[in-house]
C-alpha positions as CSV (number, residue, x, y, z in Angstrom):
1,X,-33.4,-9.6,-88.9
2,X,-31.3,-12.7,-89.6
3,X,-32.7,-16.2,-89.2
4,X,-31.1,-19.2,-87.5
5,X,-32.9,-22.4,-88.4
6,X,-32.5,-26.1,-87.4
7,X,-34.1,-28.7,-89.5
8,X,-35.3,-32.1,-88.2
9,X,-36.1,-34.1,-91.3
10,X,-39.2,-36.3,-90.8
11,X,-40.5,-39.4,-92.5
12,X,-37.6,-41.9,-92.6
13,X,-36.9,-42.8,-89.0
14,X,-34.8,-41.4,-86.1
15,X,-37.2,-38.4,-85.9
16,X,-36.9,-38.3,-82.0
17,X,-33.1,-38.0,-82.3
18,X,-33.3,-35.4,-85.0
19,X,-35.9,-33.4,-83.0
20,X,-33.6,-33.5,-79.9
21,X,-30.6,-32.3,-81.9
22,X,-32.5,-29.5,-83.6
23,X,-33.9,-28.3,-80.2
24,X,-30.4,-28.3,-78.7
25,X,-29.1,-25.7,-81.2
26,X,-31.4,-23.1,-79.8
27,X,-32.5,-22.1,-83.3
28,X,-36.0,-21.9,-84.8
29,X,-36.9,-25.6,-85.4
30,X,-38.8,-26.8,-88.5
31,X,-39.8,-30.4,-89.2
32,X,-40.5,-30.9,-92.9
33,X,-41.5,-34.3,-94.2
34,X,-40.9,-33.4,-97.9
35,X,-38.7,-31.2,-100.0
36,X,-41.7,-29.1,-101.0
37,X,-42.7,-28.6,-97.4
38,X,-39.1,-27.7,-96.5
39,X,-39.1,-24.9,-99.1
40,X,-42.5,-23.6,-98.0
41,X,-41.3,-23.5,-94.4
42,X,-38.2,-21.5,-95.4
43,X,-40.3,-19.1,-97.4
44,X,-42.7,-18.5,-94.5
45,X,-39.9,-17.9,-92.1
46,X,-38.3,-15.4,-94.5
47,X,-41.6,-13.5,-94.9
48,X,-41.8,-13.2,-91.1
49,X,-38.2,-12.8,-90.1
50,X,-35.8,-11.7,-92.9
51,X,-32.8,-13.5,-94.4
52,X,-31.4,-16.8,-93.4
53,X,-27.9,-16.7,-92.0
54,X,-27.6,-20.3,-90.7
55,X,-29.3,-23.6,-91.2
56,X,-28.4,-26.8,-89.4
57,X,-29.9,-30.0,-91.0
58,X,-30.3,-33.2,-89.0
59,X,-31.3,-36.0,-91.3
60,X,-30.7,-39.3,-93.0
61,X,-29.1,-38.6,-96.3
62,X,-27.1,-40.0,-99.2
63,X,-25.0,-38.3,-101.9
64,X,-28.1,-37.2,-103.8
65,X,-29.6,-35.2,-100.9
66,X,-31.6,-35.1,-97.8
67,X,-34.0,-38.0,-97.2
68,X,-37.4,-37.3,-95.8
69,X,-40.6,-39.3,-96.6
70,X,-39.7,-41.9,-99.3
71,X,-38.7,-40.3,-102.5
72,X,-40.0,-36.9,-101.3
73,X,-36.8,-35.3,-100.0
74,X,-34.6,-32.4,-101.0
75,X,-32.2,-33.5,-103.8
76,X,-29.6,-32.2,-106.2
77,X,-31.5,-33.5,-109.3
78,X,-34.7,-35.4,-110.1
79,X,-34.6,-39.2,-109.8
80,X,-36.8,-41.8,-111.4
81,X,-38.9,-42.7,-108.3
82,X,-39.4,-39.1,-106.9
83,X,-42.9,-38.1,-105.9
84,X,-44.4,-34.7,-106.6
85,X,-43.6,-33.7,-103.0
86,X,-39.8,-33.9,-103.7
87,X,-37.9,-30.6,-104.3
88,X,-34.5,-29.8,-105.8
89,X,-31.8,-27.3,-105.4
90,X,-33.0,-25.8,-108.6
91,X,-36.4,-25.1,-107.0
92,X,-34.6,-23.4,-104.1
93,X,-32.5,-21.3,-106.6
94,X,-35.8,-20.2,-108.3
95,X,-37.3,-19.1,-105.1
96,X,-34.2,-17.2,-104.1
97,X,-34.2,-15.5,-107.5
98,X,-37.9,-14.5,-107.0
99,X,-37.1,-13.1,-103.5
100,X,-39.3,-15.7,-101.9
101,X,-36.4,-17.2,-99.8
102,X,-33.6,-14.9,-98.7
103,X,-30.0,-15.8,-97.6
104,X,-27.8,-13.3,-95.8
105,X,-24.3,-12.6,-97.0
106,X,-21.9,-15.1,-95.5
107,X,-24.7,-17.6,-94.8
108,X,-23.9,-21.2,-93.7
109,X,-25.7,-24.5,-94.1
110,X,-24.3,-27.3,-91.9
111,X,-25.5,-30.8,-93.1
112,X,-25.1,-33.4,-90.3
113,X,-26.3,-36.3,-92.5
114,X,-24.0,-38.8,-94.2
115,X,-22.3,-38.5,-97.6
116,X,-23.5,-35.0,-98.6
117,X,-20.2,-33.6,-99.7
118,X,-19.7,-33.3,-103.4
119,X,-22.4,-32.5,-106.0
120,X,-25.3,-31.8,-103.7
121,X,-23.2,-29.4,-101.5
122,X,-21.6,-27.7,-104.5
123,X,-25.0,-27.0,-106.0
124,X,-26.5,-25.9,-102.7
125,X,-23.7,-23.5,-102.0
126,X,-23.9,-22.1,-105.5
127,X,-27.7,-21.5,-105.1
128,X,-27.4,-19.7,-101.8
129,X,-24.1,-17.9,-102.4
130,X,-22.9,-19.0,-99.0
131,X,-21.0,-21.9,-97.4
132,X,-22.2,-25.5,-97.1
133,X,-20.4,-27.9,-94.7
134,X,-20.9,-31.6,-95.3
135,X,-19.3,-34.9,-94.7
136,X,-17.6,-37.1,-97.3
137,X,-18.5,-40.2,-95.3
138,X,-20.8,-41.4,-92.6
139,X,-21.6,-39.2,-89.5
140,X,-22.4,-39.9,-85.9
141,X,-22.7,-37.9,-82.7
142,X,-19.9,-38.0,-80.1
143,X,-21.1,-39.5,-76.8
144,X,-19.6,-38.8,-73.4
145,X,-21.1,-39.6,-70.1
146,X,-24.0,-41.3,-71.9
147,X,-25.0,-38.0,-73.6
148,X,-24.4,-36.4,-77.0
149,X,-21.8,-33.7,-76.7
150,X,-23.0,-31.6,-79.7
151,X,-20.0,-32.7,-81.7
152,X,-20.5,-34.8,-84.9
153,X,-17.8,-37.0,-86.2
154,X,-17.3,-37.8,-89.9
155,X,-15.9,-41.3,-90.7
156,X,-13.9,-39.4,-93.3
157,X,-13.8,-35.6,-93.2
158,X,-16.0,-32.4,-93.3
159,X,-15.7,-30.3,-96.4
160,X,-16.6,-26.7,-96.9
161,X,-18.0,-25.4,-100.2
162,X,-18.5,-21.7,-100.8
163,X,-20.5,-20.2,-103.7
164,X,-20.3,-23.4,-105.7
165,X,-16.7,-24.3,-105.2
166,X,-14.7,-26.5,-102.8
167,X,-13.0,-24.3,-100.2
168,X,-11.2,-26.5,-97.7
169,X,-11.4,-29.7,-95.6
170,X,-12.4,-29.0,-92.0
171,X,-11.2,-32.1,-90.2
172,X,-13.4,-34.9,-88.9
173,X,-15.3,-33.1,-86.0
174,X,-18.0,-30.5,-86.4
175,X,-19.9,-28.8,-83.6
176,X,-23.7,-28.7,-83.9
177,X,-24.4,-26.9,-80.6
């Protein structure tokens, strides 16, 4: 069985908006407050349901990675202020290698936070062997009729990385649900 997961990153503000967006996807929703908790949740879901084929992440972020509780997020590399609750792409790669976390062939990770294109997405796509879609700039939801439409707009562009390499630019609009 393949898993569809929506992540609502907790611990840095805007949790209600992230919760709403994750719920709107119709996927299994997880709400980690640290990088270590994120990896544990993925592991538990894989034990119960098989391989991951899609993850949609709603979070605050910056080029280094996904922000959760202060200095306890999911990052490309360790930083000087990180807590022991932080986790890194290398930790994910180690769990994948052990068979603790499984990704299906052709898997996708869609990152709806700001500024995650580049090093973080390259490393993440290399670790999973799948595609990662991330913005080179800021992101915000499209609003029509006073409601979010499910489209996210990049202030620059969405980029797609596959198996550790840049694949193509995907314009400035990306559908979340």
